[in-house]
ZAFIVO-178283 format. One record per residue (C-alpha): residue number from 1; residue in three letters; x, y, z. Coordinates in pm, whole numbers, plus 32768, in hexadecimal, padded with zeros to 4 digits. Layout:
BEGIN
  num  residuo     u     v     w
  NUM      ALA     X     Y     Z
...
This chain:
BEGIN
  num  residuo     u     v     w
    1      MET  21CE  173B  AEB3
    2      LYS  22A2  17A0  AFDB
    3      THR  229B  18FE  B06C
    4      SER  23C7  19BB  B0F5
    5      THR  23EF  1B22  B16B
    6      LEU  24BD  1C22  B0AB
    7      ARG  24D4  1D93  B04B
    8      SER  2420  1E6D  AF50
    9      LYS  23FE  1FB0  AE95
   10      PRO  22D8  2018  ADBA
   11      LEU  228C  1EFE  ACC7
   12      VAL  21E9  1ED8  AB77
   13      VAL  219B  1DD8  AA64
   14      PHE  2109  1DD7  A90B
   15      VAL  2007  1D18  A847
   16      LEU  1F3B  1DDD  A74C
   17      LEU  1EC4  1D15  A629
   18      ALA  1DAA  1C8F  A561
   19      VAL  1D74  1B27  A4FA
   20      ILE  1DE4  1AAD  A655
   21      LEU  1D47  19AB  A72B
   22      ALA  1D2D  19BA  A8A7
   23      GLY  1E73  19F4  A95C
   24      GLY  1F27  1A8C  A833
   25      LEU  1F40  1946  A771
   26      LEU  1F26  1950  A5F7
   27      SER  1E8F  183A  A527
   28      PRO  1F9C  17B1  A43A
   29      GLY  1ED5  1766  A302
   30      ALA  1FAD  1688  A225
   31      PRO  1FC7  15E7  A0D0
   32      GLY  1FC6  149B  A188
   33      ALA  203B  1413  A2D5
   34      SER  21B0  13C5  A2D8
   35      ALA  22E0  13D6  A3BA
   36      SER  230C  1543  A350
   37      THR  21AA  15AA  A3B4
   38      PRO  21BB  16D3  A4A6
   39      LEU  213E  1677  A602
   40      ASN  20F8  1758  A72E
   41      VAL  20FD  1891  A653
   42      LYS  2105  19CE  A726
   43      LEU  2112  1B44  A6E2
   44      THR  21EC  1C01  A7DC
   45      ASN  22B3  1D42  A808
   46      VAL  21B5  1E1C  A751
   47      LEU  2234  1F82  A761
   48      ASP  2214  20B8  A689
   49      LYS  2325  204A  A596
   50      GLN  233A  1ECF  A5BA
   51      PHE  2296  1D86  A613
   52      THR  2318  1C24  A644
   53      VAL  228C  1AD8  A5C9
   54      THR  22F1  1995  A67B
   55      TRP  229C  1829  A63B
   56      THR  2326  16C9  A663
   57      THR  2350  15A7  A571
   58      ALA  2367  1430  A5AA
   59      VAL  24C4  1426  A510
   60      GLY  25D6  1524  A4D2
   61      GLU  2575  160D  A3B5
   62      VAL  25E0  175C  A323
   63      GLY  24C5  1854  A355
   64      SER  246E  19B5  A2E6
   65      VAL  2348  1AA2  A2C9
   66      ARG  22CE  1B50  A18D
   67      TRP  2213  1C93  A1D3
   68      GLY  2173  1DC3  A135
   69      THR  2062  1EC7  A15C
   70      SER  1F54  1E1E  A08D
   71      VAL  1E9C  1CD2  A09F
   72      GLY  1F01  1C72  9F3F
   73      SER  2074  1CC2  9F4C
   74      GLN  218A  1C71  A042
   75      PRO  22C5  1CD2  9F80
   76      ASN  23AE  1D02  A0A8
   77      THR  2466  1BEE  A162
   78      ALA  24E3  1BE8  A2CA
   79      SER  25C5  1AD3  A34B
   80      ASP  25F8  1A35  A49D
   81      GLY  26B7  1B1B  A588
   82      ARG  27C0  1A0C  A5AD
   83      GLY  281C  1A20  A43B
   84      THR  2787  19E8  A2E2
   85      SER  2802  1880  A2D7
   86      TYR  27AA  182A  A43F
   87      SER  2701  16D7  A452
   88      GLY  264F  166D  A590
   89      ARG  250B  15FB  A62A
   90      THR  24CB  1753  A6BD
   91      HIS  24A0  1886  A5E1
   92      HIS  24AF  19F8  A63E
   93      VAL  2483  1AF6  A526
   94      THR  246D  1C6D  A568
   95      ILE  23ED  1D5A  A45B
   96      THR  2482  1EB6  A48B
   97      GLY  247D  200D  A3E8
   98      LEU  2300  2020  A3E8
   99      ALA  2211  2146  A3FE
  100      ALA  214B  218B  A53B
  101      SER  1FD7  2138  A554
  102      THR  1FE1  2073  A410
  103      ALA  1F53  1F1E  A3B2
  104      TYR  2048  1E24  A31B
  105      TYR  2004  1CD3  A27B
  106      PHE  20F1  1BAD  A287
  107      VAL  211C  1A3B  A238
  108      ILE  220F  193F  A2CA
  109      VAL  2311  1888  A1F8
  110      SER  2389  1748  A29F
  111      GLY  2458  1635  A1FE
  112      GLY  2416  16C8  A0A5
  113      ASN  229A  16C0  A0D5
  114      THR  21C1  17F5  A0F8
  115      TYR  20B7  17FC  A209
  116      ASP  1FB8  190D  A1C5
  117      ASN  1EB3  18DD  A2D8
  118      SER  1DCF  1812  A1F1
  119      GLY  1DD9  1915  A0DB
  120      THR  1DB9  1A4E  A1B0
  121      PRO  1F09  1AE0  A21E
  122      TYR  1F3F  1B22  A38E
  123      THR  1F15  1C8B  A3FC
  124      ALA  1FDB  1D58  A4F7
  125      THR  1F95  1EC4  A549
  126      THR  20AE  1F99  A5D5
  127      THR  206E  207D  A6FD
  128      ALA  2075  21F6  A706
  129      THR  21C5  2294  A753
  130      PRO  21D5  22EB  A8C7
  131      ALA  21FA  245C  A914
  132      SER  2320  240F  A9F7
  133      PRO  23D2  22C5  A9A8
  134      PRO  241C  220F  AAF1
  135      SER  257E  21BB  AB5C
  136      PRO  25D9  2049  AB3A
  137      ASP  2596  1F61  AC5F
  138      SER  2628  1E14  ABF5
  139      ILE  2607  1CCE  ACB1
  140      THR  26F7  1BAD  AC87
  141      ALA  2690  1A41  AC73
  142      LEU  2780  191C  AC6A
  143      VAL  2704  17E2  ABBD
  144      ASN  27B7  1695  ABEC
  145      ARG  2791  1538  AB64
  146      GLN  275F  1421  AC61
  147      SER  28D2  13D1  AC36
  148      GLY  2925  1528  ACC7
  149      SER  29AD  15BD  AB84
  150      GLY  2917  16FC  AAFA
  151      ALA  27F6  16D4  AA08
  152      THR  2824  1741  A89F
  153      ASP  26E8  16FF  A7D5
  154      ALA  25F3  17AE  A8BF
  155      VAL  2502  18D4  A8CD
  156      VAL  2497  1978  AA13
  157      TYR  2349  1A27  AA53
  158      ALA  22E6  1B1C  AB66
  159      VAL  2187  1B8E  ABC1
  160      VAL  2143  1C8D  ACD2
  161      ARG  200B  1C6F  ADAA
  162      ASN  1F79  1D6B  AE9B
  163      THR  1F76  1CB9  AFEB
  164      ASN  1FA3  1DE3  B0D5
  165      GLY  1E61  1E9D  B080
  166      SER  1F0A  1FD6  AFF8
  167      GLY  1F7A  2049  AEA1
  168      SER  1EF8  1FA9  AD62
  169      ASP  1DE5  1EA6  AD83
  170      GLY  1DF3  1D3E  AD10
  171      ALA  1F1D  1CB8  AC52
  172      ALA  1FFD  1D4F  AB4A
  173      GLY  2046  1CA6  AA00
  174      ARG  2171  1BC4  A9C9
  175      LEU  22DA  1C33  A9BC
  176      SER  23DB  1B48  A929
  177      GLY  254B  1B18  A8E2
  178      TYR  262D  1A03  A867
  179      ILE  2745  195E  A925
  180      GLN  28AE  19C3  A8E8
  181      SER  29B1  18F2  A9A3
  182      GLY  28A9  1879  AA97
  183      VAL  282B  19D6  AAF3
  184      VAL  271C  1AC2  AA78
  185      PHE  26D5  1C30  AAC0
  186      ILE  256E  1CB0  AAAC
  187      ASP  251C  1E22  AAD0
  188      LEU  23EB  1E3B  ABAF
  189      LYS  23BA  1FAA  AB54
  190      SER  2366  1F37  A9F1
  191      ALA  2229  1E90  AA70
  192      ARG  20D8  1F1C  AA09
  193      THR  1F6F  1EEB  AA6E
  194      THR  1E84  1E51  A970
  195      ALA  1E1F  1FB6  A919
  196      GLY  1F88  200F  A8CA
  197      ALA  1FD2  20E7  A9FB
  198      PRO  20F9  20A8  AAE4
  199      PHE  20A4  1FA5  ABED
  200      ASP  20D2  2044  AD43
  201      TYR  216F  1F49  AE32
  202      SER  2215  1F5B  AF87
  203      ASP  2285  1E89  B0AF
  204      GLY  218C  1D75  B0FA
  205      ASP  212D  1D3A  AF90
  206      THR  2183  1BE8  AEF6
  207      VAL  224C  1B89  ADC4
  208      ASP  21FE  1A35  AD29
  209      ILE  2338  19BB  AC7A
  210      SER  233E  188A  AB97
  211      ALA  2433  17EC  AAA5
  212      GLU  2407  1713  A972
  213      GLY  2544  1650  A934
  214      GLY  24F8  156D  A80D
  215      ALA  257F  140F  A848
  216      ASP  25FB  1477  A9A3
  217      GLY  2498  14B0  AA22
  218      THR  23E9  15CF  AAD1
  219      ALA  23F3  1686  AC1D
  220      SER  232D  1791  ACD4
  221      GLN  2334  185A  AE15
  222      SER  2276  197F  AEA9
  223      VAL  232F  1A99  AF56
  224      VAL  229B  1B9D  B041
  225      LEU  2351  1CE4  B006
  226      ALA  23FE  1D7E  B133
  227      SER  2523  1E65  B172
  228      PRO  2643  1E2F  B152
  229      ARG  262D  1D51  B01E
  230      PRO  272F  1C3A  B002
  231      ASP  27E9  1BF5  AEBF
  232      PRO  279B  1B09  AE24
  233      LEU  262F  1B37  AE7C
  234      VAL  25EE  19C5  AE4A
  235      THR  26A3  1885  ADE5
  236      LEU  25D6  1787  AD23
  237      THR  262D  161C  ACE4
  238      LEU  258F  1585  ABAF
  239      VAL  24D7  143D  ABEA
  240      THR  2454  134B  AAE5
  241      VAL  2308  12BC  AB58
  242      VAL  22DC  114B  AB0E
  243      THR  2187  10B4  AB54
  244      PRO  21AF  0F5F  ABFC
  245      THR  2106  0E33  AB5A
  246      PRO  2006  0DA1  AC4A
  247      THR  2034  0C31  AC97
  248      ALA  1EDB  0BF1  AD25
  249      THR  1D9C  0CA8  ACCC
  250      SER  1D9C  0DD6  ABEA
  251      VAL  1DB4  0F3B  AC6A
  252      PRO  1C5C  0FDD  AC97
  253      SER  1BFF  10A1  AB5F
  254      THR  1B58  11B7  AC26
  255      PRO  1C5B  12AF  ACAF
  256      THR  1C57  12D4  AE29
  257      SER  1CAD  141A  AED8
  258      THR  1DAE  1430  AFF0
  259      PRO  1E02  1349  B097
  260      MET  1E7B  129A  AF5D
  261      PRO  1E15  112B  AF35
  262      THR  1F18  101C  AF4B
  263      LEU  1F7E  0F54  AE1B
  264      PRO  1F30  0DE2  AE4C
  265      GLY  2069  0D0D  AE51
  266      VAL  2151  0E33  AE95
  267      ARG  2208  0E4B  AFE5
  268      ALA  21F9  0F7E  B0BD
  269      GLN  2324  1068  B0A9
  270      VAL  23B9  115D  B1A1
  271      VAL  2488  125D  B0E3
  272      ILE  254E  139B  B118
  273      SER  24B4  14A3  B036
  274      PRO  2547  1546  AF6F
  275      SER  264F  143A  AF42
  276      LEU  2758  153C  AEE2
  277      GLN  277F  16AD  AF31
  278      THR  289E  17A3  AF04
  279      ILE  28AA  18D8  AFE1
  280      PRO  29A8  19E9  B032
  281      LEU  2A3A  1A22  B18B
  282      GLY  2951  1AD1  B27D
  283      THR  280E  1A68  B1CF
  284      GLY  2717  1957  B229
  285      ALA  266B  183D  B16F
  286      ARG  2522  179B  B1CD
  287      VAL  2532  1620  B1E0
  288      ASP  23F5  154F  B1EC
  289      LEU  23DE  13EF  B27B
  290      MET  22DF  135E  B18A
  291      ILE  221F  1219  B1AF
  292      GLN  21A4  11A4  B05B
  293      ASN  20A3  10A2  AFF6
  294      VAL  205E  1027  B158
  295      GLY  1F23  0F70  B1BE
  296      GLY  1E8B  0F67  B31D
  297      LEU  1F97  103B  B3C6
  298      PHE  1F55  1076  B53B
  299      GLY  20B4  10D7  B5B1
  300      GLY  220A  1129  B529
  301      GLU  2369  1141  B5B6
  302      VAL  2499  11C8  B4F7
  303      HIS  2604  120C  B552
  304      ILE  26D8  12EB  B474
  305      SER  284E  1337  B470
  306      PHE  2902  1460  B3D0
  307      ASP  2A5E  14FB  B3D2
  308      PRO  2A54  1608  B4E3
  309      SER  2B8E  16AC  B458
  310      LYS  2AD5  16FB  B313
  311      VAL  296B  1738  B37D
  312      GLN  28A0  176A  B4B9
  313      VAL  272E  175D  B50E
  314      VAL  26A0  18BC  B535
  315      ASP  2555  1963  B576
  316      PRO  24BB  19B0  B41E
  317      VAL  245F  1B13  B488
  318      THR  2585  1B8B  B55A
  319      MET  2688  1AAC  B4AF
  320      GLN  2720  1A70  B607
  321      PRO  2785  1911  B680
  322      THR  2668  184A  B71A
  323      ASN  263B  16F7  B7BE
  324      THR  24ED  1695  B720
  325      ILE  2458  1672  B5C5
  326      GLN  22FA  16BE  B53B
  327      ALA  21D7  15CB  B522
  328      GLY  215E  1577  B3C5
  329      ASN  1FFE  155D  B33A
  330      ILE  1FE0  13E3  B33F
  331      PHE  1EFF  13DC  B473
  332      GLN  1E61  1530  B43D
  333      GLY  1CFF  153D  B4CA
  334      LYS  1D33  1400  B598
  335      THR  1D8A  13CD  B707
  336      PHE  1EF4  1364  B73C
  337      SER  2010  1367  B839
  338      THR  217B  13C3  B7FE
  339      TYR  2261  12CE  B8B2
  340      LYS  23B1  1350  B834
  341      ASN  2420  1499  B795
  342      THR  258F  14EA  B7BF
  343      ALA  269B  158D  B6EA
  344      ASP  2805  1574  B75F
  345      ASN  28EC  1662  B6A1
  346      THR  2A1C  15E0  B75C
  347      VAL  2A14  1479  B6DF
  348      GLY  2935  14B5  B5AF
  349      ARG  2801  13EC  B60A
  350      VAL  2688  141F  B5EC
  351      SER  2585  1335  B686
  352      TYR  240F  1354  B656
  353      ALA  22F6  1269  B6C1
  354      VAL  2180  12A5  B6B2
  355      ALA  2046  11CE  B6C3
  356      LEU  1ED0  11F5  B6AD
  357      TYR  1DEC  1197  B7CF
  358      GLY  1C7A  1153  B804
  359      MET  1B9C  1026  B7BE
  360      ASN  1AE6  10DC  B6A6
  361      THR  1C19  1180  B60D
  362      GLU  1C4E  1109  B4AA
  363      PRO  1DB1  10B6  B434
  364      PHE  1E54  117C  B31E
  365      THR  1E6B  10F9  B1BA
  366      GLY  1F22  11AB  B0A2
  367      THR  204C  1297  B084
  368      ALA  2099  13BB  B16C
  369      THR  21A7  1462  B23F
  370      LEU  21F9  13C8  B390
  371      ALA  22D6  14EC  B3FF
  372      SER  23A6  160B  B374
  373      MET  24E9  16B2  B3DD
  374      THR  25BC  17D3  B367
  375      LEU  2732  1795  B33D
  376      LYS  281D  18C0  B32E
  377      ALA  296C  18B2  B27B
  378      ILE  2A8C  18FD  B36B
  379      GLY  2BB2  1856  B2B9
  380      VAL  2C1D  1817  B152
  381      GLY  2BF0  16B6  B0D2
  382      SER  2ADD  15B1  B0CB
  383      SER  2A01  150B  B1CF
  384      THR  2940  13CB  B19D
  385      ILE  27E8  13D1  B240
  386      ALA  27CA  1262  B297
  387      PHE  26EE  117A  B361
  388      THR  27C3  10F5  B47D
  389      SER  27A2  0FB9  B54B
  390      VAL  2735  0FC8  B6BA
  391      PRO  26DD  0EA7  B7A5
  392      SER  2567  0EE3  B77C
  393      ALA  2576  0EFE  B5FE
  394      SER  2697  0E4D  B553
  395      SER  2658  0EF0  B401
  396      GLY  261A  1047  B497
  397      VAL  24A9  1028  B43D
  398      LEU  238B  0F73  B4E9
  399      LEU  2222  0F8D  B46F
  400      SER  20FB  0EF1  B523
  401      ASP  1F8F  0EA4  B4D7
  402      LYS  1E75  0EBF  B5D7
  403      GLN  1EAD  0D5A  B650
  404      GLY  201C  0D9F  B69F
  405      ALA  209A  0CD9  B573
  406      GLN  21C6  0D63  B4B4
  407      ILE  2184  0DF1  B359
  408      PRO  22A8  0D97  B26F
  409      ALA  2345  0EC9  B1CD
  410      ASP  246D  0F21  B0F0
  411      THR  253F  1058  B131
  412      GLN  25E9  115E  B05A
  413      GLU  26EE  1248  B0E9
  414      GLY  273C  13A9  B07B
  415      ARG  2861  1495  B05E
  416      ILE  28A6  1607  B08E
  417      ASN  29D1  16A5  AFE0
  418      THR  2A52  17EA  B074
  419      HIS  2B38  18EB  AFD5
  420      ASN  2BD7  1A43  AFF9
  421      LEU  2BB2  1A99  AE88
  422      GLY  2B0C  1BC7  ADEF
  423      HIS  2A88  1C35  AC9F
  424      SER  2AA1  1D66  ABC2
  425      GLN  29C1  1DD6  AAA9
  426      GLY  299B  1EF2  A9B3
  427      LYS  2918  1F5C  A861
  428      VAL  29CD  1FBB  A720
  429      SER  2939  2081  A5FE
  430      LEU  29D6  2089  A4A6
  431      GLN  29B9  21E0  A40A
  432      GLY  28E7  21D5  A2CE
  433      ARG  2857  2079  A309
  434      GLY  270B  1FEF  A382
  435      ASN  279A  1E9A  A3DC
  436      HIS  28AC  1EBC  A4DE
  437      SER  2928  1D54  A4E7
  438      GLY  2A8E  1D03  A482
  439      PRO  2B78  1DC7  A56A
  440      THR  2C7B  1D06  A633
  441      VAL  2C90  1D47  A7A9
  442      ALA  2DDA  1CEB  A851
  443      ALA  2E16  1CF2  A9C8
  444      VAL  2EA1  1C16  AADD
  445      GLY  2F48  1B33  A9DF
  446      VAL  2DF8  1AF0  A937
  447      SER  2D95  1B53  A7D6
  448      LEU  2C2C  1B3C  A763
  449      VAL  2B70  1BA9  A62D
  450      ILE  2A29  1C5F  A66F
  451      THR  290C  1BA3  A5CA
  452      ASP  27EE  1C71  A657
  453      SER  275C  1D5B  A550
  454      ASN  2731  1E69  A65B
  455      GLY  28A5  1E59  A6AE
  456      VAL  2875  1DD5  A811
  457      TYR  2998  1D0A  A89B
  458      ALA  29DF  1C59  A9E3
  459      LEU  2B23  1BE5  AA83
  460      THR  2AD4  1ADD  AB87
  461      ASP  2B81  1A22  AC9F
  462      ILE  2C9F  1B1A  ACD0
  463      VAL  2D72  1B1C  AE0C
  464      SER  2D46  1C65  AEC4
  465      GLY  2E31  1D7D  AE60
  466      THR  2E56  1EA6  AD72
  467      TYR  2E9E  1E5C  AC05
  468      ALA  2EE3  1EFD  AAB5
  469      ILE  2DE8  1EBF  A99F
  470      THR  2E0C  1EF5  A827
  471      ILE  2CFB  1EEE  A71C
  472      THR  2D58  1ED2  A5AC
  473      MET  2CA2  1EB8  A45F
  474      PRO  2D32  1EC1  A2FA
  475      GLY  2CFA  2017  A262
  476      TYR  2CD2  20C0  A3B5
  477      LEU  2DB7  2164  A4B1
  478      LYS  2DE8  2083  A5DE
  479      ALA  2D7A  20F3  A739
  480      TRP  2E1A  2091  A881
  481      ARG  2E21  20E7  A9F1
  482      SER  2EDF  2065  AB20
  483      ASP  2DDD  2083  AC35
  484      MET  2CEF  1F5A  AC0A
  485      PRO  2C95  1EF8  AD72
  486      VAL  2C35  1D97  ADD8
  487      MET  2BB1  1D41  AF33
  488      PRO  2B57  1BE8  AFBE
  489      GLY  29EF  1B8E  AF77
  490      ARG  29AB  1CE2  AEDA
  491      ARG  2977  1D69  AD7E
  492      SER  2A2A  1E9F  AD02
  493      VAL  2995  1F67  ABE4
  494      LEU  2A7C  2022  AAF9
  495      PRO  2A02  215E  AA4B
  496      ASP  2978  2133  A8ED
  497      VAL  2A7B  2177  A7DF
  498      THR  2A5F  21CE  A66E
  499      LEU  2B7A  215F  A589
  500      LEU  2BCA  2269  A483
  501      GLY  2BD0  21F6  A318
  502      GLY  2CC7  2246  A205
  503      ASP  2E0C  2190  A25A
  504      ALA  2E09  20CA  A115
  505      THR  2F7E  207C  A125
  506      GLY  2F70  200A  A28E
  507      ASP  309F  20D6  A2F7
  508      GLY  2FF1  2182  A41B
  509      ALA  2FCA  22D2  A36E
  510      ILE  2ECA  2361  A27B
  511      ASN  2F8A  2425  A176
  512      ILE  2FC7  244F  A002
  513      LEU  3028  22E1  9FE0
  514      ASP  2ECA  2276  A048
  515      LEU  2E22  2372  9F61
  516      SER  2EFE  22FA  9E43
  517      LEU  2EA5  218E  9E81
  518      ILE  2D32  21DE  9E8A
  519      GLY  2D4E  22B9  9D55
  520      GLY  2E01  21A5  9C96
  521      VAL  2CDD  20B3  9CBA
  522      PHE  2BC5  21B5  9CC6
  523      GLY  2A89  2138  9C1A
  524      LEU  2AE9  1FC9  9C2A
  525      CYS  2A21  1EBC  9CD9
  526      SER  2A78  1D5E  9D4A
  527      GLY  2AB5  1C82  9C19
  528      ASN  2B29  1DA1  9B39
  529      SER  2C84  1D95  9AA9
  530      GLY  2D74  1E5B  9B84
  531      TRP  2C93  1E44  9CB7
  532      ASP  2D45  1E77  9E04
  533      SER  2C75  1E41  9F3D
  534      LYS  2D5D  1F28  A001
  535      GLY  2CB1  2050  9F5C
  536      ASP  2B58  1FDB  9FCD
  537      ILE  2B5B  2082  A122
  538      ASN  29E8  205B  A173
  539      GLY  29D0  1EF1  A0FF
  540      ASP  28BA  1F20  9FFB
  541      ILE  2983  1E5D  9EF2
  542      CYS  29BD  1F93  9E1D
  543      VAL  2AB2  20B6  9E2D
  544      ASN  29F3  21FA  9E05
  545      ILE  29C7  2356  9E90
  546      LEU  295F  22CA  9FE4
  547      ASP  2AB8  2231  A015
  548      ALA  2B65  2369  9F92
  549      SER  2A9C  2444  A080
  550      LEU  2AFB  236E  A1AD
  551      ALA  2C6D  238B  A15C
  552      GLY  2C52  24FA  A103
  553      GLY  2B95  2551  A23F
  554      ASN  2CA0  24AE  A318
  555      PHE  2DCA  2526  A24D
  556      GLY  2EF1  256D  A32E
  557      ARG  2E83  248F  A450
  558      VAL  2F6F  2389  A4DC
  559      ALA  2F40  225B  A5BC
  560      PRO  2ECC  222D  A6C4
  561      GLY  2D79  22C0  A67B
  562      PRO  2CB6  2371  A78F
  563      TRP  2C1B  22A0  A8A6
  564      PRO  2B82  2399  A99D
  565      GLY  2AD9  234C  AAE6
  566      GLN  2B30  227C  AC17
  567      PRO  2AEA  210C  AC66
  568      THR  29DB  20C4  AD63
  569      ILE  298E  1F9D  AE46
  570      PRO  2813  1F96  AE7C
């Protein structure tokens, strides 16, 4: 995993459970192996009133979790946060409305089959309620396919580790979230230690971020927290790993530690890694020049071109333009000489050449980083990071063994996309409901339906400006405001809002017409003759005193409903 430097605030993660194996993985336990069998089962987001179960399947399936408070009975069902009918290879189910410090038992339903951990339901124990709930501290992660489009069927994980020697020891449990329009927001302040206490983090601690993207592959990156924190915190590009078929002898069966062994019959590769990154103006991206599957490497020479109107080479600490790049780990611990190390931000060219020396110096075999550089976005657009021809190396790459013979190698270029877009997020609660999915958020010419059961929404890739935003839900008074700020490469956070229930007629006012409608179908449930869903304000499939109380308590109110507080840009 690559490591970049970014900002922090106190951090926290959660993993309290029983029946878990090392690392927070749960054993599936199944009626029989099939395409629907849950793989990579994880327990995340364990708080005082909720926990999340994630897993993957070999094919797209509809998944859910049945849960309860006893080993022998799991009568309640929770669906994927992306919708009850969502079918994918990744699954993210959050169980909410729980009691603090309580053990819960659950089984996984995948593709119509029930997986019960080999006859003993999984167990998750909620944490105690904190005396003073922390304020949110969300990070943003963008996840792209290799084509550059935003990922859809993907789940992102974040784990905080103490790497600065202060605060909480060790690592926190996993946090998770699912992708919406290629972006995910994860609240670091929700993290907990394995004992259930808030995980105390600060600048210098590390966040390990990974993504599971189903058929699109996986990705991971480590980020060292530092102030100020860019937004998005990280951009991941999903990669599908394909193991080459050896053409000569078989690959050794005994795993070898770094350096990685070469695969017989497979040519060496010099690649730009990651192959695709997307960053906002003013932020930097680390780019590694990787040499993969090389045998007997004694020296390497590379020449790179980039668009200097879009990006420039900068010092990774000061973020100021520089004329050199950083040595990689490929010759770490060996004696070597650097023959070329230049970065020209005027023409957009990087040249780097290094070679070992010494009669007893052994060549390098395996996969490692030749050099690294940090590219900062200075203009909107896209820059190819390509190997460019020079007289000494026509392909832009020249690898040598100890006898001065050229080592054949293939190359793979990369690309950095830059933008001046921003994001905005918020949270909606529906009065009288435990599941807050369903409202429609409209702003900037975009209309989206909230699928998250906690009511969290995100508007992404918005050109900077100030916009009006409206949130609506049948049976509730709409809420709106005209001061949603968007800044390039930043994330604005709107105040939480609660939609008030009782507008059964949908005319923007709660009055005698709404009470009459509710009274006319009072006592009826879905399927009864005369049933009218408009009277079911709280969505429990029946019209009863709960719906009447919502309308009665808000009698006389008119739209828009209250939306107090001011937007912030962390």
